[in-house]
TORLOKOL-742481 format. One line per field, with one value per atom (N, C-alpha, C): residue number from 1; residue in three letters; y, z, x. Coordinates in nm, 4 decimals. Example, Ala and Ser with C-alpha at 12.3 -4.5 7.8 and 13.67 -1.06 7.14 Angstrom:
<pts>
nukol <- c(1 1 1 2 2 2)
torti <- c(ALA ALA ALA SER SER SER)
yy <- c(-0.5690 -0.4500 -0.3300 -0.2250 -0.1060 0.0030)
zz <- c(0.7800 0.7800 0.7800 0.7080 0.7140 0.7870)
xx <- c(1.3190 1.2300 1.3200 1.2850 1.3670 1.2900)
</pts>
This chain:
<pts>
nukol <- c(1 1 1 2 2 2 3 3 3 4 4 4 5 5 5 6 6 6 7 7 7 8 8 8 9 9 9 10 10 10 11 11 11 12 12 12 13 13 13 14 14 14 15 15 15 16 16 16 17 17 17 18 18 18 19 19 19 20 20 20 21 21 21 22 22 22 23 23 23 24 24 24 25 25 25 26 26 26 27 27 27 28 28 28 29 29 29 30 30 30 31 31 31 32 32 32 33 33 33 34 34 34 35 35 35 36 36 36 37 37 37 38 38 38 39 39 39 40 40 40 41 41 41 42 42 42 43 43 43 44 44 44 45 45 45 46 46 46 47 47 47 48 48 48 49 49 49 50 50 50 51 51 51 52 52 52 53 53 53 54 54 54 55 55 55 56 56 56 57 57 57 58 58 58 59 59 59 60 60 60 61 61 61 62 62 62 63 63 63 64 64 64 65 65 65 66 66 66 67 67 67 68 68 68 69 69 69 70 70 70 71 71 71 72 72 72 73 73 73 74 74 74 75 75 75 76 76 76 77 77 77 78 78 78 79 79 79 80 80 80 81 81 81 82 82 82 83 83 83 84 84 84 85 85 85 86 86 86 87 87 87 88 88 88 89 89 89 90 90 90 91 91 91 92 92 92 93 93 93 94 94 94 95 95 95 96 96 96 97 97 97 98 98 98 99 99 99 100 100 100 101 101 101 102 102 102 103 103 103 104 104 104 105 105 105 106 106 106 107 107 107 108 108 108 109 109 109 110 110 110 111 111 111 112 112 112 113 113 113 114 114 114 115 115 115 116 116 116 117 117 117 118 118 118 119 119 119 120 120 120 121 121 121 122 122 122 123 123 123 124 124 124 125 125 125 126 126 126 127 127 127 128 128 128 129 129 129 130 130 130 131 131 131 132 132 132 133 133 133 134 134 134 135 135 135 136 136 136 137 137 137 138 138 138 139 139 139 140 140 140 141 141 141 142 142 142 143 143 143 144 144 144 145 145 145 146 146 146 147 147 147 148 148 148 149 149 149 150 150 150 151 151 151 152 152 152 153 153 153 154 154 154 155 155 155 156 156 156 157 157 157 158 158 158 159 159 159 160 160 160 161 161 161 162 162 162 163 163 163 164 164 164 165 165 165 166 166 166 167 167 167 168 168 168 169 169 169 170 170 170 171 171 171 172 172 172 173 173 173 174 174 174 175 175 175 176 176 176 177 177 177 178 178 178 179 179 179 180 180 180)
torti <- c(MET MET MET GLU GLU GLU ILE ILE ILE ARG ARG ARG ARG ARG ARG ILE ILE ILE ASP ASP ASP ARG ARG ARG ALA ALA ALA GLY GLY GLY ALA ALA ALA LEU LEU LEU SER SER SER ALA ALA ALA ARG ARG ARG SER SER SER GLN GLN GLN ASP ASP ASP ARG ARG ARG ARG ARG ARG GLU GLU GLU ARG ARG ARG MET MET MET GLU GLU GLU THR THR THR ASN ASN ASN LEU LEU LEU LYS LYS LYS LYS LYS LYS HIS HIS HIS PHE PHE PHE ASN ASN ASN ALA ALA ALA SER SER SER PRO PRO PRO ILE ILE ILE HIS HIS HIS PRO PRO PRO LEU LEU LEU ARG ARG ARG LEU LEU LEU SER SER SER TYR TYR TYR GLU GLU GLU LEU LEU LEU GLU GLU GLU GLN GLN GLN ALA ALA ALA LEU LEU LEU GLU GLU GLU GLY GLY GLY GLY GLY GLY THR THR THR ILE ILE ILE PHE PHE PHE LEU LEU LEU ASN ASN ASN GLU GLU GLU GLN GLN GLN PHE PHE PHE THR THR THR ALA ALA ALA ASP ASP ASP LEU LEU LEU SER SER SER PRO PRO PRO ILE ILE ILE ALA ALA ALA PHE PHE PHE GLY GLY GLY PHE PHE PHE ARG ARG ARG PRO PRO PRO ALA ALA ALA HIS HIS HIS ARG ARG ARG GLU GLU GLU LYS LYS LYS ILE ILE ILE TRP TRP TRP ILE ILE ILE GLY GLY GLY THR THR THR SER SER SER GLY GLY GLY GLY GLY GLY SER SER SER LEU LEU LEU GLY GLY GLY TRP TRP TRP GLY GLY GLY LEU LEU LEU GLY GLY GLY ALA ALA ALA ALA ALA ALA VAL VAL VAL GLY GLY GLY ALA ALA ALA LYS LYS LYS ILE ILE ILE ALA ALA ALA ARG ARG ARG PRO PRO PRO ASP ASP ASP VAL VAL VAL PRO PRO PRO VAL VAL VAL VAL VAL VAL LEU LEU LEU SER SER SER ILE ILE ILE GLY GLY GLY ALA ALA ALA GLY GLY GLY SER SER SER VAL VAL VAL MET MET MET TYR TYR TYR SER SER SER ALA ALA ALA SER SER SER ALA ALA ALA PHE PHE PHE MET MET MET PRO PRO PRO MET MET MET ALA ALA ALA ARG ARG ARG TYR TYR TYR GLN GLN GLN ALA ALA ALA PRO PRO PRO VAL VAL VAL THR THR THR THR THR THR VAL VAL VAL VAL VAL VAL TRP TRP TRP ASN ASN ASN ASN ASN ASN HIS HIS HIS ASN ASN ASN TYR TYR TYR GLN GLN GLN THR THR THR VAL VAL VAL ARG ARG ARG SER SER SER ALA ALA ALA PHE PHE PHE TYR TYR TYR GLN GLN GLN LEU LEU LEU ASP ASP ASP GLY GLY GLY SER SER SER ALA ALA ALA ARG ARG ARG LYS LYS LYS LYS LYS LYS ASP ASP ASP GLN GLN GLN TYR TYR TYR PRO PRO PRO GLY GLY GLY MET MET MET TYR TYR TYR LEU LEU LEU GLY GLY GLY ASP ASP ASP PRO PRO PRO GLU GLU GLU ILE ILE ILE ASP ASP ASP PHE PHE PHE PRO PRO PRO MET MET MET LEU LEU LEU ALA ALA ALA LYS LYS LYS)
yy <- c(11.6924 11.5855 11.4969 11.4682 11.3815 11.4469 11.5774 11.6485 11.6358 11.6463 11.6321 11.4947 11.3897 11.2534 11.2379 11.2929 11.2840 11.3588 11.4785 11.5560 11.4791 11.4211 11.3459 11.2236 11.1521 11.0339 11.0731 11.1839 11.2317 11.2704 11.3383 11.3790 11.2570 11.1598 11.0369 10.9616 10.9538 10.8866 10.9554 11.0883 11.1637 11.1420 11.1436 11.1200 10.9794 10.8824 10.7430 10.7286 10.7906 10.7842 10.8491 10.9632 11.0317 10.9431 10.8795 10.7896 10.6731 10.6135 10.5016 10.5452 10.6612 10.7106 10.7353 10.7932 10.8147 10.6824 10.5845 10.4534 10.3875 10.3934 10.3316 10.3978 10.5293 10.5999 10.5547 10.5477 10.5042 10.3585 10.2748 10.1334 10.1183 10.1908 10.1834 10.2236 10.3237 10.3731 10.2655 10.1808 10.0821 9.9379 9.9178 9.7835 9.6830 9.7202 9.6247 9.6364 9.7008 9.7175 9.5827 9.5743 9.4537 9.4960 9.4444 9.3473 9.4082 9.3239 9.3674 9.4833 9.5839 9.7005 9.6616 9.7124 9.6775 9.7030 9.8089 9.8375 9.7295 9.6813 9.5725 9.4456 9.4166 9.2976 9.3071 9.4242 9.4443 9.4213 9.4727 9.4542 9.3055 9.2321 9.0891 9.0114 9.0520 8.9886 9.0116 9.1335 9.1635 9.0754 9.0542 8.9726 8.8257 8.7778 8.6349 8.5916 8.6799 8.6398 8.6453 8.5443 8.5417 8.6251 8.6680 8.7418 8.6596 8.7255 8.6572 8.6078 8.6172 8.5783 8.6616 8.5955 8.6668 8.7134 8.8433 8.9042 8.9721 8.9131 8.9716 9.0509 9.1699 9.2547 9.2934 9.2462 9.2916 9.3420 9.4297 9.4908 9.6361 9.7218 9.8574 9.9622 9.9265 10.0305 10.0171 9.9081 9.8905 9.9531 9.9854 10.0404 9.9252 9.9050 9.7967 9.8486 9.9709 10.0330 9.9559 9.8728 9.7979 9.6903 9.6528 9.5422 9.5946 9.5312 9.5698 9.5004 9.5809 9.5266 9.5632 9.4755 9.4970 9.3646 9.3527 9.2302 9.1760 9.2108 9.1662 9.0765 8.9451 8.8550 8.8597 8.8867 8.8939 9.0075 9.1073 9.2181 9.1939 9.0705 9.0291 9.1009 9.1496 9.2162 9.1132 9.1502 9.0665 9.1203 9.0327 9.0718 9.1094 9.2339 9.2886 9.2646 9.2125 9.2057 9.2700 9.3717 9.4422 9.4935 9.5715 9.6314 9.7827 9.8497 9.9948 10.0536 9.9680 10.0129 9.9747 9.9848 9.9511 9.8206 9.7348 9.6119 9.5199 9.4517 9.3596 9.2182 9.1211 8.9814 8.9112 8.9782 8.9171 8.8437 8.8747 8.8302 8.6804 8.6139 8.4693 8.3935 8.4236 8.3559 8.3845 8.5096 8.5463 8.4750 8.4599 8.3907 8.2438 8.1807 8.0414 8.0320 8.1233 8.1242 8.1452 8.2368 8.2614 8.1369 8.0661 7.9465 7.8340 7.8192 7.7169 7.7505 7.8792 7.9222 7.9078 7.9326 7.9282 7.8424 7.7108 7.6248 7.6253 7.6683 7.6687 7.7953 7.8927 8.0225 8.0391 8.0874 8.1146 8.2236 8.2023 8.2999 8.3382 8.4688 8.5217 8.6149 8.5979 8.6865 8.7678 8.8976 8.9907 9.0390 9.0066 9.0327 9.0771 9.1701 9.2163 9.1180 9.1238 9.0326 9.0454 9.1678 9.1883 9.1303 9.1441 9.0891 8.9373 8.8739 8.7277 8.6908 8.7684 8.7344 8.7524 8.8297 8.8418 8.7206 8.6478 8.5462 8.4172 8.3867 8.2694 8.1391 8.1354 8.0121 7.9743 8.0670 8.0371 7.9469 7.9282 7.8325 7.6908 7.6617 7.5283 7.4926 7.5736 7.5365 7.5398 7.6208 7.6210 7.4813 7.4229 7.2879 7.1832 7.1956 7.0964 7.0835 7.1959 7.1939 7.1952 7.1759 7.1723 7.2888 7.4066 7.5304 7.6045 7.5684 7.6314 7.7789 7.8613 8.0056 8.0502 8.1157 8.1726 8.2924 8.2865 8.3895 8.4637 8.5925 8.6778 8.7600 8.7325 8.8046 8.9161 9.0371 9.1555 9.1728 9.1165 9.1101 9.2292 9.3263 9.4409 9.4349 9.3173 9.2924 9.3875 9.4343 9.5313 9.5062 9.5491 9.5728 9.7134 9.7280 9.8600 9.9452 9.8843 9.9624 10.0235 9.9469 9.9973 10.1016 10.0729 10.1673 10.3014 10.2942 10.4164 10.4963 10.4252 10.4947 10.5683 10.5036 10.5718 10.6931 10.6788 10.7892 10.9087 10.8807 10.9883 11.0599 10.9929 11.0563 11.1656 11.1616 11.2624 11.2685 11.1518 11.1454 11.1092 11.0534 11.0246 10.9186 10.8207 10.7184 10.7839 10.8752 10.9436 11.0338 11.1075 11.2003 11.1262 11.0081 10.9289 10.8331 10.8205 10.7221 10.5820 10.5516 10.4201 10.3705 10.2512 10.1937 10.0567 10.0529 9.9256 9.8251 9.7020 9.5937 9.5843 9.6715 9.6722 9.5826 9.5544 9.4797 9.3305 9.2717 9.1278 9.0600 9.0282 8.9623 8.9230 8.8595 8.8191 8.7338 8.6132 8.5416 8.5765 8.5518 8.5728 8.4788 8.5289 8.4454 8.3744 8.2441 8.1627 8.1426 8.2344 8.2316 8.1053 8.0567 7.9296 7.8139 7.8054 7.6992 7.7185 7.8414 7.8720 7.8252 7.8406 7.8026 7.6520 7.5764 7.4299 7.3790)
zz <- c(11.4228 11.3548 11.4555 11.5656 11.6664 11.7257 11.7433 11.7982 11.7030 11.5733 11.4741 11.4804 11.4941 11.5030 11.6265 11.7378 11.8613 11.8452 11.7860 11.7626 11.6723 11.5665 11.4726 11.5409 11.6171 11.6875 11.7873 11.8578 11.9530 11.8840 11.7707 11.6957 11.6424 11.5905 11.5423 11.6553 11.7683 11.8840 11.9303 11.9335 11.9753 11.8771 11.7468 11.6470 11.6581 11.6805 11.6961 11.8182 11.9272 12.0491 12.0270 11.9594 11.9295 11.8424 11.7411 11.6530 11.7316 11.8204 11.9030 11.9914 12.0515 12.1396 12.0615 11.9425 11.8599 11.8180 11.7811 11.7421 11.8598 11.9798 12.0971 12.1318 12.1199 12.1443 12.0446 11.9187 11.8144 11.8344 11.8729 11.8976 12.0095 12.1187 12.2305 12.1870 12.1005 12.0530 11.9739 11.8996 11.8109 11.8607 11.9796 12.0227 12.0209 12.0626 12.0726 11.9592 11.8498 11.7364 11.6751 11.6191 11.5495 11.4180 11.3057 11.2933 11.3369 11.3502 11.4018 11.3179 11.3860 11.3196 11.2672 11.1495 11.0948 11.1911 11.2688 11.3635 11.4706 11.5158 11.6148 11.5538 11.4288 11.3641 11.3555 11.3214 11.3174 11.4549 11.5565 11.6940 11.7294 11.6973 11.7288 11.6516 11.5278 11.4518 11.5210 11.5657 11.6360 11.7598 11.8324 11.9541 11.9224 11.8098 11.7780 11.7024 11.6220 11.5343 11.6072 11.5814 11.6447 11.5650 11.6317 11.5659 11.4536 11.3450 11.2308 11.1301 11.1631 11.0680 10.9405 10.8271 10.6996 10.6779 10.6670 10.6566 10.5213 10.4338 10.3016 10.3071 10.2517 10.2562 10.1175 10.0834 9.9616 10.0031 10.0988 10.1513 10.1722 10.0891 10.0801 10.1635 10.2306 10.2968 10.4486 10.5050 10.6508 10.7214 10.8473 10.9314 10.9972 10.9576 11.0135 11.1193 11.1679 11.2597 11.3893 11.4401 11.5619 11.5409 11.4151 11.3882 11.3784 11.4521 11.4515 11.3354 11.2430 11.1292 11.1407 11.0906 11.0929 11.0681 11.1167 11.0950 11.2252 11.3383 11.4683 11.5344 11.5054 11.5637 11.7160 11.7807 11.9269 11.9780 11.8934 11.9293 11.8775 11.8380 11.7854 11.6543 11.5831 11.4565 11.3481 11.2573 11.1450 11.0212 10.9279 10.8044 10.7024 10.6610 10.5715 10.4262 10.3496 10.2043 10.1467 10.0677 10.0090 9.8717 9.8167 9.6868 9.7026 9.6252 9.6315 9.5250 9.4376 9.3355 9.3774 9.2879 9.3194 9.2544 9.2226 9.1514 9.2386 9.1754 9.2450 9.1935 9.2830 9.2438 9.2679 9.3225 9.3412 9.4748 9.5732 9.7108 9.7340 9.6801 9.7043 9.6462 9.5230 9.4613 9.5348 9.5761 9.6505 9.7852 9.8503 9.9797 9.9638 9.8580 9.8309 9.8083 9.7287 9.7034 9.8299 9.9172 10.0433 10.1308 10.1340 10.2186 10.1627 10.0319 9.9707 9.9960 9.9860 10.0090 10.1545 10.2473 10.3908 10.4630 10.4439 10.5057 10.6582 10.7148 10.8603 10.9271 10.8478 10.9005 10.8755 10.9765 10.9520 10.8462 10.7587 10.6545 10.6697 10.6741 10.6852 10.5679 10.5043 10.3961 10.4417 10.4343 10.4606 10.3244 10.2899 10.1536 10.1534 10.0663 10.0521 9.9698 9.9894 9.9190 9.7673 9.7179 9.5742 9.5214 9.5975 9.5545 9.5467 9.6381 9.6302 9.4966 9.4548 9.3315 9.2074 9.2177 9.1070 9.0995 9.2095 9.2143 9.2851 9.2928 9.3679 9.3177 9.1933 9.1401 9.2148 9.2874 9.3631 9.4833 9.5205 9.6273 9.5841 9.4535 9.4033 9.4305 9.3907 9.4249 9.5755 9.6483 9.7935 9.8479 9.7962 9.8381 9.7782 9.6504 9.5823 9.6471 9.6812 9.7378 9.8900 9.9461 10.0919 10.1563 10.1112 10.1588 10.2454 10.3729 10.4573 10.4834 10.4410 10.4592 10.5337 10.6450 10.7148 10.6326 10.5855 10.4966 10.5655 10.5862 10.6480 10.5370 10.5107 10.4071 10.4729 10.4349 10.4831 10.3899 10.4282 10.3380 10.3577 10.2704 10.2721 10.1553 10.0903 9.9793 9.8611 9.8412 9.7355 9.6715 9.5475 9.4883 9.5345 9.6611 9.7232 9.6616 9.6233 9.5632 9.4316 9.3513 9.2236 9.2499 9.3450 9.3804 9.4267 9.5074 9.5558 9.4402 9.3416 9.2251 9.1495 9.1306 9.0661 9.1479 9.2789 9.3672 9.3495 9.3432 9.3305 9.1964 9.0955 8.9641 8.9653 9.0642 9.0803 8.9584 8.9002 8.7824 8.8181 8.7194 8.7383 8.8457 8.8609 8.9650 9.1023 9.1267 9.2566 9.2730 9.1694 9.1795 9.2048 9.1427 9.1609 9.2796 9.3357 9.4413 9.3968 9.2713 9.2140 9.1468 9.1851 9.1362 9.0764 8.9524 8.8916 8.8882 8.9208 8.9144 9.0329 9.1304 9.2446 9.3599 9.3670 9.4796 9.4650 9.5710 9.5748 9.6720 9.6266 9.7085 9.6188 9.6789 9.6067 9.4858 9.5029 9.6310 9.7081 9.8368 9.9264 9.8874 9.8862 9.8561 9.9826 9.9764 10.0908 10.0791 10.1375 10.1220 10.1792 10.2972 10.3449 10.2472 10.1902 10.0937 9.9676 9.9252 9.8060 9.8258 9.9459 9.9751 9.9778 9.9993 10.0018 9.8635)
xx <- c(12.8579 12.7875 12.7141 12.7761 12.7138 12.5893 12.5911 12.4746 12.3561 12.3794 12.2724 12.2093 12.2898 12.2372 12.1506 12.1948 12.1177 11.9860 11.9901 11.8682 11.7723 11.8237 11.7405 11.6809 11.7620 11.7114 11.6034 11.6241 11.5235 11.3945 11.4056 11.2871 11.2117 11.2846 11.2204 11.1526 11.2187 11.1622 11.0338 11.0347 10.9156 10.8005 10.8308 10.7254 10.6707 10.7583 10.7135 10.6240 10.6629 10.5825 10.4461 10.4434 10.3178 10.2283 10.2872 10.2113 10.1538 10.2333 10.1859 10.0692 10.0814 9.9744 9.8451 9.8557 9.7361 9.6738 9.7573 9.7076 9.6363 9.6957 9.6340 9.5013 9.4921 9.3657 9.2599 9.2980 9.2060 9.1657 9.2608 9.2325 9.1301 9.1487 9.0540 8.9141 8.9065 8.7776 8.7023 8.7748 8.7125 8.7268 8.7797 8.8207 8.7056 8.5882 8.4772 8.3764 8.4144 8.3230 8.2888 8.1699 8.1268 8.0629 8.1094 8.2175 8.3504 8.4506 8.5801 8.6349 8.6843 8.7437 8.8827 8.9238 9.0555 9.1719 9.1652 9.2727 9.2795 9.1655 9.1622 9.2209 9.1864 9.2419 9.3940 9.4459 9.5914 9.6528 9.5870 9.6344 9.6390 9.5335 9.5282 9.6350 9.6615 9.7693 9.9032 9.9274 10.0528 10.0679 9.9590 9.9651 9.9913 9.9369 9.9426 10.0683 10.1253 10.2353 10.3684 10.4498 10.5819 10.6818 10.7854 10.8922 10.9527 10.9887 11.0477 10.9456 10.8169 10.7126 10.7262 10.7152 10.7134 10.5697 10.5512 10.4194 10.4069 10.3267 10.3040 10.1748 10.1770 10.0587 10.0118 9.8926 9.8257 9.6871 9.6883 9.5663 9.6016 9.5487 9.6024 9.5296 9.4191 9.3416 9.3364 9.3834 9.3754 9.4951 9.4753 9.5806 9.6554 9.7793 9.8611 9.9578 9.9362 10.0325 10.0582 9.9658 10.0004 10.1069 10.1312 10.2228 10.3658 10.4571 10.5986 10.6698 10.7227 10.7952 10.9428 11.0283 11.1715 11.2409 11.3614 11.4391 11.4953 11.4332 11.4815 11.3769 11.3808 11.2809 11.2776 11.3905 11.3933 11.3056 11.2793 11.1912 11.0490 11.0191 10.8889 10.8550 10.9563 10.9304 10.9016 10.8119 10.7771 10.8480 10.8765 10.9445 10.8377 10.8347 10.7339 10.7717 10.6778 10.6923 10.5673 10.5864 10.4737 10.5099 10.4226 10.4468 10.4480 10.5292 10.5305 10.4398 10.3903 10.2956 10.1554 10.0644 9.9260 9.8843 9.9791 9.9460 9.8610 9.7685 9.6792 9.7002 9.6889 9.6933 9.8249 9.9222 10.0540 10.0666 9.9842 10.0043 9.9989 9.8962 9.8849 10.0039 10.0402 10.1544 10.2844 10.3017 10.4233 10.4281 10.3140 10.3099 10.3473 10.2978 10.3345 10.4853 10.5393 10.6836 10.7648 10.7194 10.7901 10.7906 10.6782 10.6693 10.7560 10.7582 10.8442 10.9907 11.0252 11.1635 11.2041 11.1123 11.1410 11.0366 11.0401 10.9384 10.9424 11.0536 11.0707 11.0172 10.9716 10.9290 10.7790 10.7048 10.5627 10.5457 10.4482 10.4169 10.2703 10.2457 10.1098 10.0860 9.9708 9.9308 9.8112 9.8229 9.7134 9.6660 9.5399 9.4941 9.3485 9.3172 9.1794 9.0981 8.9666 8.8757 8.8914 8.9021 8.9180 9.0478 9.1550 9.2838 9.2793 9.2065 9.1908 9.1282 9.0296 8.9592 9.0459 9.1535 9.2481 9.3410 9.3534 9.4600 9.4206 9.2915 9.2457 9.3072 9.3502 9.4108 9.5384 9.5984 9.7206 9.6937 9.5670 9.5376 9.5742 9.5678 9.6015 9.7478 9.8470 9.9847 10.0111 9.9368 9.9518 9.9189 9.8119 9.7731 9.8679 9.8992 9.9822 10.1200 10.1811 10.3154 10.3154 10.1969 10.1819 10.2573 10.2204 10.2825 10.1807 10.1719 10.0705 10.1014 10.0091 10.0193 9.8935 9.9115 9.7968 9.7510 9.6274 9.5758 9.4627 9.4803 9.3799 9.3154 9.1869 9.1142 9.0335 9.0640 8.9917 8.8728 8.7590 8.6449 8.5519 8.5633 8.4720 8.3749 8.3698 8.2769 8.2971 8.4195 8.4475 8.5831 8.5943 8.7253 8.7627 8.8007 8.8144 8.9245 9.0356 9.1439 9.0982 9.0265 8.9752 8.8668 8.7792 8.6723 8.7326 8.8371 8.9025 8.9631 9.0171 9.0738 8.9638 8.8471 8.7343 8.6903 8.6897 8.6502 8.7445 8.8741 8.9730 8.9648 8.9118 8.8974 8.7915 8.7028 8.5977 8.5064 8.4814 8.3949 8.2521 8.1823 8.0402 8.0159 8.1046 8.0863 8.0813 8.1715 8.1742 8.0519 8.0207 7.9072 7.7759 7.7604 7.6384 7.6484 7.7702 7.7978 7.7562 7.7899 7.7622 7.8895 7.9301 8.0556 8.0261 7.9790 7.9396 8.0543 8.0228 8.1204 8.2146 8.2001 8.2921 8.2445 8.1165 8.0603 8.0913 8.1428 8.1723 8.0759 7.9627 7.8629 7.7478 7.6490 7.5292 7.5626 7.6111 7.6191 7.7471 7.7408 7.8546 7.9699 8.0909 8.2077 8.2506 8.2615 8.3046 8.4558 8.5329 8.6782 8.7430 8.7020 8.7610 8.7375 8.6183 8.5903 8.6732 8.6881 8.7682 8.9126 8.9633 9.1029 9.1232 9.0163 9.0296 9.0546)
</pts>
């Protein structure tokens, strides 16, 4: 039994190392891209956030692999809160709740532009209850999760490469102003 555990641990360690090396290669390739590449943004978040930060994720398409998640703040791991389904609009309210529950712990919300538009009213209780949450909006000007679902259906939207109602722009959404 002990030999199996050692073999499994070795295999997991090798896969983790391989994943890290691939991520670092990809990161180097996109490091100076403009606008900032999602992998670079994840890397910068990992560098800036302290261990024990509560990290809520309602952004389903970015690569968050540079960020260390777990329950060991001494290892600079962040506490991950996410959804296992595809529900949209829960992140802002959940972030406010996390901050109210743990006012002594930094709370960061990673959220897509479309998800903000499902739940922007949650900025009001964030202000009312003085629950400061660092909110990172991944603005790709799309309801990308919904657009991706239409793409996977392989229907007329995909064939025409037209996704009516998915574009979030014209006028541009001023997310910092919206949060005030």
